[in-house]
C-alpha positions, 0 to 999 in steps of 0.5 A: 324272367325266361325260367318265371313262364316256360308254361306261358305260350309264345303270344302271337295268333296261334297262342291258343293253339301253341298251350294245346298239349295232353289235355286235348290227347286226353280228350281225343283218345276217350273217344276211341273205337270201343268209345265209339263202339259205346256211342253208337249202341246208345244211340241206335238203341235210344235214339236222341234220349242219351244225348244231355248225358254229354253236357252232364258229363263235361264239367265232371270230366274236365274237372278230374282232369284237371285234377289229374293234370296238377298232380302231376305238374306240382309233384313231378311224378306220375298218379301211381308214383305218388299212390305208391310213396302215400298210400298202402301197397295193396290198395296200390297194386289192387288199383292198379291191377284192375287197371291194366286188366280192363286196359289190356282188354280195352286194347284187344277191342280197339285194335281189333275194331281198327282191323275190321274198320279196314277190312270194310274199307279194303277187304281182306283179313281184319285179324291180320289188319289188327295185329299189323295196327298193334305191332306200328303202334309199339314200334312208335311207341318204343322208338319215338321219344314222348317230345317227337310222339306227341306231337303225332298224336296232336296230328291224330285227334283231327281224324276225330271230326270225320264224326262231326263231318258224318252229320253234315251228309246224313238227315236230322229232325233237329227239333227231335235232337235238341229236344233230347239235348236239353230236356233231360229223360228217362226210362225206369229200365235196366237197359236205359240204366245200363246205357247211361253207366256205359256212357259215363264209365266210357267218357270218365275212364281211369286210364286217362288219369294215369294219362294226362297226369303221365304226360305233364310230367314227361313234358317237364323231362323234355322242356328243360327250364320248365321244373316241378312246381313243388320246387319251383312255385314261381312258374304256378300261375302260368302252369295252373292257365295252361293245364286249364284251357288245354283240358277245357278244349281237350274234353270239349272236344271230346264230348262234342266229337262223342254227342254227334258219334249218337247223334249220327246212330240216332238219326239213321240207325235208330231211325230206321229200326236198325237198334242192336249195334256190337261194335264200332265197325257194326255201325260203320256198316250199317251207315252204308245202306242208309246214309250212303257210301260218304259217311260209311267211309267217314266213319269207318276211317274214323275207327282208324284215325282215333285206334291209331291215337287211342291205343298208345294211350291205352298202352302207355297209361297202363305202363305208368301206372305199372311202372310207377306203382312198383317204383320203376323208371318210367316215361315214353321219353327214356330209351328202352334201356334206361327204363326196361321194367316201363317197356316190358309192360308197355309191350307186353300189355299191347301183345295181350291185348292185340292177341286176344283177336287171335282167342275165341273170346266175344270181343263185345262181351269182353269189352262188357266186363271191361267196363264193368272193371272201369266202373268197379276201379273208376271210384277208388281210383278217383278217391284215391287222386282226390286224395292226393290233390288235397295233401299239402304236404305233396302239393304244396301250395297248389292243393286244388281247393274252389270249383276244381275240388266240388265238382271233382268230388261231384264227379266221384259220387256220380261215378259212384251211385253209377256203380251202384246202379250198374250193380243193382243193375246186374242182380235184376237181370 
Protein backbone atom coordinates (compact mmCIF):
# COMPACT_ATOMS: atom_id res chain seq x y z
CA UNK A 1 0.00 0.00 0.00
CA UNK A 2 2.90 2.41 0.64
CA UNK A 3 3.62 2.45 -3.07
CA UNK A 4 0.10 3.66 -3.83
CA UNK A 5 0.58 6.89 -1.84
CA UNK A 6 4.17 7.93 -2.44
CA UNK A 7 3.24 11.55 -3.16
CA UNK A 8 1.05 11.85 -0.09
CA UNK A 9 2.76 13.78 2.66
CA UNK A 10 2.81 12.31 6.13
CA UNK A 11 0.09 13.36 8.53
CA UNK A 12 0.77 15.97 11.15
CA UNK A 13 0.85 19.70 11.74
CA UNK A 14 3.43 20.32 9.01
CA UNK A 15 1.92 18.10 6.32
CA UNK A 16 1.29 21.08 4.04
CA UNK A 17 4.90 22.26 4.51
CA UNK A 18 6.32 18.87 3.49
CA UNK A 19 4.28 19.06 0.29
CA UNK A 20 6.14 22.19 -0.82
CA UNK A 21 8.96 21.43 -3.21
CA UNK A 22 9.47 22.19 -6.90
CA UNK A 23 6.51 24.59 -7.06
CA UNK A 24 7.73 26.69 -4.13
CA UNK A 25 11.31 26.83 -5.44
CA UNK A 26 10.13 27.66 -8.97
CA UNK A 27 7.86 30.44 -7.77
CA UNK A 28 10.55 31.95 -5.56
CA UNK A 29 13.13 31.76 -8.36
CA UNK A 30 10.83 33.89 -10.52
CA UNK A 31 11.70 36.85 -8.27
CA UNK A 32 15.36 36.80 -9.29
CA UNK A 33 17.50 39.98 -9.22
CA UNK A 34 16.51 40.72 -12.81
CA UNK A 35 12.86 40.35 -11.87
CA UNK A 36 13.42 42.64 -8.88
CA UNK A 37 14.89 45.19 -11.30
CA UNK A 38 11.86 44.96 -13.63
CA UNK A 39 9.33 45.26 -10.81
CA UNK A 40 11.30 48.16 -9.27
CA UNK A 41 11.44 49.95 -12.63
CA UNK A 42 7.69 49.79 -13.25
CA UNK A 43 6.88 50.74 -9.64
CA UNK A 44 9.24 53.71 -9.80
CA UNK A 45 7.97 54.87 -13.17
CA UNK A 46 4.21 54.28 -12.89
CA UNK A 47 3.57 54.17 -9.17
CA UNK A 48 0.57 52.05 -8.19
CA UNK A 49 -0.84 51.89 -11.74
CA UNK A 50 0.58 48.43 -12.50
CA UNK A 51 -0.23 46.61 -9.24
CA UNK A 52 -3.33 45.04 -10.81
CA UNK A 53 -1.16 43.02 -13.20
CA UNK A 54 -0.10 40.71 -10.36
CA UNK A 55 -3.69 39.49 -10.06
CA UNK A 56 -3.99 39.09 -13.84
CA UNK A 57 -0.79 37.07 -14.05
CA UNK A 58 -1.39 34.80 -11.04
CA UNK A 59 -3.97 32.31 -12.41
CA UNK A 60 -2.19 32.22 -15.77
CA UNK A 61 1.12 31.47 -14.08
CA UNK A 62 -0.41 28.78 -11.85
CA UNK A 63 -2.01 26.97 -14.77
CA UNK A 64 1.01 26.80 -17.08
CA UNK A 65 3.29 25.73 -14.23
CA UNK A 66 0.87 22.97 -13.18
CA UNK A 67 0.84 21.74 -16.77
CA UNK A 68 4.66 21.72 -16.92
CA UNK A 69 4.95 19.87 -13.59
CA UNK A 70 2.39 17.27 -14.63
CA UNK A 71 4.27 16.50 -17.83
CA UNK A 72 7.41 15.75 -15.83
CA UNK A 73 5.57 13.70 -13.19
CA UNK A 74 3.55 11.67 -15.72
CA UNK A 75 6.28 10.92 -18.26
CA UNK A 76 9.35 10.86 -16.01
CA UNK A 77 11.10 13.00 -18.63
CA UNK A 78 11.98 16.69 -18.94
CA UNK A 79 10.06 19.04 -21.23
CA UNK A 80 12.86 19.17 -23.80
CA UNK A 81 13.22 15.39 -23.76
CA UNK A 82 9.50 15.02 -24.48
CA UNK A 83 9.65 17.70 -27.18
CA UNK A 84 12.53 15.84 -28.85
CA UNK A 85 10.41 12.71 -29.25
CA UNK A 86 7.21 14.48 -30.32
CA UNK A 87 8.24 17.40 -32.57
CA UNK A 88 10.63 17.96 -35.51
CA UNK A 89 14.24 18.52 -34.48
CA UNK A 90 14.54 22.00 -35.99
CA UNK A 91 11.59 23.23 -33.92
CA UNK A 92 13.03 21.89 -30.69
CA UNK A 93 16.50 23.25 -31.46
CA UNK A 94 15.08 26.70 -32.25
CA UNK A 95 13.01 26.88 -29.08
CA UNK A 96 15.75 25.58 -26.81
CA UNK A 97 18.38 27.75 -28.52
CA UNK A 98 16.38 30.91 -27.83
CA UNK A 99 15.87 29.81 -24.23
CA UNK A 100 19.60 29.20 -23.73
CA UNK A 101 20.57 32.63 -25.09
CA UNK A 102 18.02 34.41 -22.89
CA UNK A 103 19.04 32.39 -19.83
CA UNK A 104 22.76 33.13 -20.25
CA UNK A 105 22.07 36.86 -20.48
CA UNK A 106 19.78 36.61 -17.46
CA UNK A 107 22.48 34.73 -15.52
CA UNK A 108 24.96 37.51 -16.27
CA UNK A 109 22.53 40.17 -15.13
CA UNK A 110 21.67 38.25 -11.94
CA UNK A 111 25.21 37.58 -10.73
CA UNK A 112 26.11 41.15 -11.69
CA UNK A 113 23.24 42.45 -9.55
CA UNK A 114 24.36 40.25 -6.65
CA UNK A 115 27.90 41.62 -6.94
CA UNK A 116 26.62 45.19 -7.02
CA UNK A 117 24.37 44.55 -4.01
CA UNK A 118 27.27 43.19 -1.95
CA UNK A 119 29.39 46.17 -2.99
CA UNK A 120 26.65 48.48 -1.69
CA UNK A 121 26.63 46.64 1.63
CA UNK A 122 30.34 46.22 2.34
CA UNK A 123 32.24 48.04 -0.42
CA UNK A 124 34.87 46.43 -2.62
CA UNK A 125 34.93 45.20 -6.25
CA UNK A 126 31.46 44.36 -7.62
CA UNK A 127 32.80 42.35 -10.57
CA UNK A 128 34.93 40.14 -8.31
CA UNK A 129 31.91 39.51 -6.10
CA UNK A 130 29.81 38.65 -9.16
CA UNK A 131 32.38 36.11 -10.35
CA UNK A 132 32.59 34.70 -6.82
CA UNK A 133 28.83 34.21 -6.63
CA UNK A 134 28.87 32.51 -10.02
CA UNK A 135 31.65 30.15 -8.95
CA UNK A 136 29.99 29.33 -5.62
CA UNK A 137 26.67 28.54 -7.25
CA UNK A 138 28.36 26.34 -9.86
CA UNK A 139 30.26 24.33 -7.25
CA UNK A 140 27.12 23.76 -5.20
CA UNK A 141 25.23 22.43 -8.23
CA UNK A 142 28.03 20.21 -9.48
CA UNK A 143 29.04 18.59 -6.21
CA UNK A 144 25.78 18.39 -4.22
CA UNK A 145 23.10 15.91 -5.44
CA UNK A 146 19.65 17.32 -6.13
CA UNK A 147 18.11 15.45 -3.17
CA UNK A 148 20.45 17.37 -0.83
CA UNK A 149 20.55 20.64 -2.80
CA UNK A 150 16.77 21.04 -3.05
CA UNK A 151 16.36 21.64 0.72
CA UNK A 152 19.01 24.38 0.49
CA UNK A 153 16.94 26.10 -2.22
CA UNK A 154 13.83 25.80 -0.03
CA UNK A 155 15.64 27.57 2.80
CA UNK A 156 16.77 30.33 0.44
CA UNK A 157 13.15 31.15 -0.38
CA UNK A 158 13.02 32.78 3.07
CA UNK A 159 15.24 35.57 1.68
CA UNK A 160 12.28 36.85 -0.33
CA UNK A 161 10.51 37.88 2.86
CA UNK A 162 12.97 40.78 2.92
CA UNK A 163 10.82 42.44 0.26
CA UNK A 164 7.68 41.91 2.31
CA UNK A 165 9.40 43.27 5.42
CA UNK A 166 10.60 46.37 3.56
CA UNK A 167 7.05 47.65 3.19
CA UNK A 168 6.68 47.85 6.96
CA UNK A 169 9.50 50.38 7.26
CA UNK A 170 8.22 52.74 4.57
CA UNK A 171 5.13 54.93 4.51
CA UNK A 172 2.43 53.69 2.11
CA UNK A 173 -0.72 55.63 1.15
CA UNK A 174 -2.89 52.52 1.31
CA UNK A 175 -5.96 54.07 -0.30
CA UNK A 176 -3.96 54.69 -3.50
CA UNK A 177 -2.32 51.27 -3.31
CA UNK A 178 -5.66 49.47 -2.90
CA UNK A 179 -7.17 51.44 -5.78
CA UNK A 180 -4.24 50.54 -8.06
CA UNK A 181 -4.55 46.89 -7.04
CA UNK A 182 -8.24 46.34 -7.63
CA UNK A 183 -9.09 48.98 -10.24
CA UNK A 184 -7.07 48.41 -13.42
CA UNK A 185 -5.89 51.62 -15.02
CA UNK A 186 -4.53 51.99 -18.52
CA UNK A 187 -2.24 54.57 -19.98
CA UNK A 188 -2.30 54.53 -23.75
CA UNK A 189 1.41 55.11 -24.17
CA UNK A 190 4.23 52.99 -25.55
CA UNK A 191 6.09 53.12 -22.21
CA UNK A 192 3.11 51.80 -20.26
CA UNK A 193 2.45 49.04 -22.80
CA UNK A 194 6.11 48.04 -22.59
CA UNK A 195 5.87 47.96 -18.78
CA UNK A 196 2.88 45.59 -18.87
CA UNK A 197 4.67 43.32 -21.36
CA UNK A 198 7.80 43.39 -19.18
CA UNK A 199 5.80 42.38 -16.09
CA UNK A 200 4.11 39.48 -17.90
CA UNK A 201 7.38 38.38 -19.50
CA UNK A 202 9.20 38.49 -16.18
CA UNK A 203 6.42 36.70 -14.29
CA UNK A 204 5.64 33.97 -16.86
CA UNK A 205 9.15 32.93 -17.93
CA UNK A 206 10.01 29.87 -20.07
CA UNK A 207 12.92 28.78 -17.86
CA UNK A 208 10.41 28.17 -15.06
CA UNK A 209 8.50 25.64 -17.18
CA UNK A 210 11.64 23.62 -17.82
CA UNK A 211 12.85 23.78 -14.22
CA UNK A 212 9.62 22.66 -12.56
CA UNK A 213 9.12 19.73 -14.96
CA UNK A 214 12.75 18.66 -14.46
CA UNK A 215 12.42 18.98 -10.68
CA UNK A 216 9.53 16.51 -10.76
CA UNK A 217 11.75 14.11 -12.70
CA UNK A 218 14.59 14.58 -10.21
CA UNK A 219 12.28 13.77 -7.31
CA UNK A 220 11.28 10.53 -9.05
CA UNK A 221 14.94 9.55 -9.22
CA UNK A 222 15.66 10.39 -5.59
CA UNK A 223 12.49 8.84 -4.12
CA UNK A 224 12.58 5.07 -4.70
CA UNK A 225 8.86 4.17 -4.46
CA UNK A 226 7.75 6.90 -6.84
CA UNK A 227 7.28 6.03 -10.49
CA UNK A 228 6.26 8.03 -13.55
CA UNK A 229 2.46 8.07 -13.59
CA UNK A 230 2.43 6.64 -17.10
CA UNK A 231 3.95 3.50 -15.55
CA UNK A 232 2.16 3.63 -12.19
CA UNK A 233 -1.19 5.43 -12.63
CA UNK A 234 -2.34 4.33 -9.15
CA UNK A 235 -0.05 7.04 -7.73
CA UNK A 236 -1.84 9.70 -9.78
CA UNK A 237 -4.44 11.03 -7.35
CA UNK A 238 -1.93 11.93 -4.65
CA UNK A 239 0.63 13.19 -7.18
CA UNK A 240 -1.79 15.58 -8.91
CA UNK A 241 -3.07 16.86 -5.56
CA UNK A 242 0.48 17.51 -4.34
CA UNK A 243 1.48 19.27 -7.57
CA UNK A 244 -1.59 21.50 -7.43
CA UNK A 245 -1.02 22.53 -3.79
CA UNK A 246 2.73 22.99 -4.26
CA UNK A 247 2.33 25.07 -7.42
CA UNK A 248 -0.51 27.27 -6.18
CA UNK A 249 1.38 28.13 -2.97
CA UNK A 250 4.64 28.70 -4.88
CA UNK A 251 3.08 31.02 -7.46
CA UNK A 252 1.05 32.95 -4.87
CA UNK A 253 4.26 33.45 -2.89
CA UNK A 254 6.04 34.63 -6.05
CA UNK A 255 3.38 37.17 -6.97
CA UNK A 256 2.92 38.46 -3.42
CA UNK A 257 6.65 39.22 -3.29
CA UNK A 258 6.54 40.87 -6.73
CA UNK A 259 3.53 42.92 -5.58
CA UNK A 260 5.47 44.22 -2.55
CA UNK A 261 8.50 45.09 -4.69
CA UNK A 262 6.33 47.20 -7.01
CA UNK A 263 4.57 48.71 -3.98
CA UNK A 264 7.85 49.63 -2.29
CA UNK A 265 9.19 51.28 -5.44
CA UNK A 266 5.93 53.16 -5.92
CA UNK A 267 5.67 54.37 -2.33
CA UNK A 268 9.30 55.38 -1.95
CA UNK A 269 10.82 56.10 -5.36
CA UNK A 270 7.89 57.21 -7.54
CA UNK A 271 6.39 59.30 -4.73
CA UNK A 272 9.68 61.22 -4.43
CA UNK A 273 10.19 61.77 -8.16
CA UNK A 274 12.82 59.03 -8.62
CA UNK A 275 11.25 57.38 -11.67
CA UNK A 276 14.28 56.19 -13.66
CA UNK A 277 15.68 52.96 -12.16
CA UNK A 278 17.90 50.66 -14.25
CA UNK A 279 18.81 47.82 -11.89
CA UNK A 280 17.86 46.15 -8.61
CA UNK A 281 21.04 47.46 -6.95
CA UNK A 282 20.19 50.99 -8.10
CA UNK A 283 16.72 50.57 -6.58
CA UNK A 284 18.26 49.51 -3.26
CA UNK A 285 20.67 52.45 -3.34
CA UNK A 286 17.85 54.89 -4.08
CA UNK A 287 15.89 53.63 -1.07
CA UNK A 288 18.57 54.57 1.46
CA UNK A 289 18.27 58.36 1.60
CA UNK A 290 14.46 58.23 1.48
CA UNK A 291 13.41 55.17 3.50
CA UNK A 292 16.47 54.82 5.71
CA UNK A 293 19.30 52.32 6.12
CA UNK A 294 17.15 49.44 7.39
CA UNK A 295 14.99 49.38 4.24
CA UNK A 296 18.19 49.65 2.18
CA UNK A 297 19.80 46.67 3.95
CA UNK A 298 16.66 44.56 3.60
CA UNK A 299 16.32 45.30 -0.10
CA UNK A 300 20.02 44.83 -0.94
CA UNK A 301 20.30 41.68 1.17
CA UNK A 302 17.24 40.28 -0.56
CA UNK A 303 18.97 40.68 -3.93
CA UNK A 304 21.81 38.41 -2.80
CA UNK A 305 19.49 35.84 -1.22
CA UNK A 306 17.13 35.54 -4.15
CA UNK A 307 20.10 35.48 -6.52
CA UNK A 308 21.54 32.45 -4.75
CA UNK A 309 18.16 30.79 -5.27
CA UNK A 310 17.48 31.88 -8.86
CA UNK A 311 20.92 31.48 -10.44
CA UNK A 312 21.03 27.68 -10.02
CA UNK A 313 17.47 27.45 -11.33
CA UNK A 314 18.41 29.43 -14.45
CA UNK A 315 21.59 27.41 -15.04
CA UNK A 316 19.86 24.13 -14.25
CA UNK A 317 16.94 24.88 -16.59
CA UNK A 318 19.45 25.67 -19.36
CA UNK A 319 21.26 22.37 -18.89
CA UNK A 320 18.05 20.34 -18.63
CA UNK A 321 16.73 21.92 -21.82
CA UNK A 322 19.84 21.47 -23.96
CA UNK A 323 20.71 17.98 -22.72
CA UNK A 324 17.11 16.81 -23.08
CA UNK A 325 16.78 18.29 -26.56
CA UNK A 326 19.91 16.45 -27.72
CA UNK A 327 19.11 13.11 -26.09
CA UNK A 328 21.91 13.25 -23.52
CA UNK A 329 21.75 12.09 -19.90
CA UNK A 330 20.61 14.91 -17.62
CA UNK A 331 19.99 15.53 -13.94
CA UNK A 332 21.53 17.11 -10.86
CA UNK A 333 21.08 13.80 -9.05
CA UNK A 334 23.73 12.29 -11.38
CA UNK A 335 27.42 12.61 -10.60
CA UNK A 336 29.33 14.68 -13.19
CA UNK A 337 31.00 11.65 -14.79
CA UNK A 338 27.57 10.08 -15.43
CA UNK A 339 26.09 13.16 -17.13
CA UNK A 340 29.08 14.92 -18.66
CA UNK A 341 27.21 16.82 -21.38
CA UNK A 342 24.61 18.09 -18.89
CA UNK A 343 27.27 19.46 -16.54
CA UNK A 344 29.32 20.92 -19.41
CA UNK A 345 26.24 22.93 -20.45
CA UNK A 346 25.55 23.96 -16.85
CA UNK A 347 29.12 25.07 -16.19
CA UNK A 348 29.35 26.71 -19.62
CA UNK A 349 26.15 28.69 -19.09
CA UNK A 350 27.36 29.87 -15.69
CA UNK A 351 30.79 30.79 -17.06
CA UNK A 352 29.40 32.71 -20.04
CA UNK A 353 26.80 34.49 -17.89
CA UNK A 354 29.32 35.52 -15.25
CA UNK A 355 31.81 36.42 -17.99
CA UNK A 356 29.40 39.01 -19.41
CA UNK A 357 30.29 41.12 -16.38
CA UNK A 358 33.87 41.37 -17.70
CA UNK A 359 32.73 42.82 -21.04
CA UNK A 360 31.69 46.39 -21.92
CA UNK A 361 28.16 45.15 -22.63
CA UNK A 362 25.58 47.31 -20.86
CA UNK A 363 23.77 44.87 -18.50
CA UNK A 364 20.58 46.95 -18.67
CA UNK A 365 20.48 46.72 -22.48
CA UNK A 366 21.45 43.03 -22.36
CA UNK A 367 18.60 42.33 -19.97
CA UNK A 368 16.25 44.23 -22.26
CA UNK A 369 17.17 42.01 -25.18
CA UNK A 370 16.89 38.96 -22.96
CA UNK A 371 13.30 40.02 -22.28
CA UNK A 372 12.70 40.44 -26.02
CA UNK A 373 14.05 36.94 -26.73
CA UNK A 374 11.96 35.50 -23.89
CA UNK A 375 8.91 37.29 -25.25
CA UNK A 376 9.48 35.76 -28.66
CA UNK A 377 10.28 32.26 -27.33
CA UNK A 378 7.59 32.06 -24.62
CA UNK A 379 4.61 31.70 -26.94
CA UNK A 380 5.83 28.79 -29.14
CA UNK A 381 7.27 27.08 -26.05
CA UNK A 382 3.90 27.39 -24.28
CA UNK A 383 2.11 26.04 -27.37
CA UNK A 384 4.51 23.08 -27.44
CA UNK A 385 3.95 22.45 -23.71
CA UNK A 386 0.18 22.53 -24.16
CA UNK A 387 0.28 20.16 -27.13
CA UNK A 388 2.43 17.73 -25.14
CA UNK A 389 0.05 17.88 -22.18
CA UNK A 390 -2.96 17.03 -24.35
CA UNK A 391 -1.38 14.00 -26.08
CA UNK A 392 -3.10 10.92 -24.66
CA UNK A 393 -0.40 8.68 -26.17
CA UNK A 394 2.12 10.52 -23.98
CA UNK A 395 0.07 11.52 -20.92
CA UNK A 396 -2.30 8.50 -20.85
CA UNK A 397 -5.33 9.24 -18.66
CA UNK A 398 -3.52 12.24 -17.17
CA UNK A 399 -3.85 14.39 -20.31
CA UNK A 400 -4.89 17.83 -19.07
CA UNK A 401 -8.49 18.97 -19.12
CA UNK A 402 -10.87 21.23 -17.24
CA UNK A 403 -9.89 24.58 -15.76
CA UNK A 404 -6.15 23.94 -15.95
CA UNK A 405 -6.34 23.36 -19.69
CA UNK A 406 -8.39 26.44 -20.49
CA UNK A 407 -6.55 28.85 -18.21
CA UNK A 408 -3.18 27.59 -19.53
CA UNK A 409 -4.36 28.21 -23.10
CA UNK A 410 -5.55 31.66 -21.97
CA UNK A 411 -2.07 32.26 -20.56
CA UNK A 412 -0.62 31.34 -23.96
CA UNK A 413 -3.01 33.74 -25.72
CA UNK A 414 -2.19 36.57 -23.28
CA UNK A 415 1.54 36.05 -23.84
CA UNK A 416 0.97 36.05 -27.61
CA UNK A 417 -0.91 39.34 -27.32
CA UNK A 418 1.91 40.72 -25.16
CA UNK A 419 4.44 39.73 -27.83
CA UNK A 420 2.38 41.53 -30.50
CA UNK A 421 2.20 44.65 -28.31
CA UNK A 422 5.94 44.43 -27.75
CA UNK A 423 6.68 44.38 -31.47
CA UNK A 424 4.23 47.20 -32.17
CA UNK A 425 5.93 49.21 -29.44
CA UNK A 426 9.37 48.48 -30.88
CA UNK A 427 8.15 49.61 -34.26
CA UNK A 428 6.74 52.87 -32.94
CA UNK A 429 9.67 53.77 -30.68
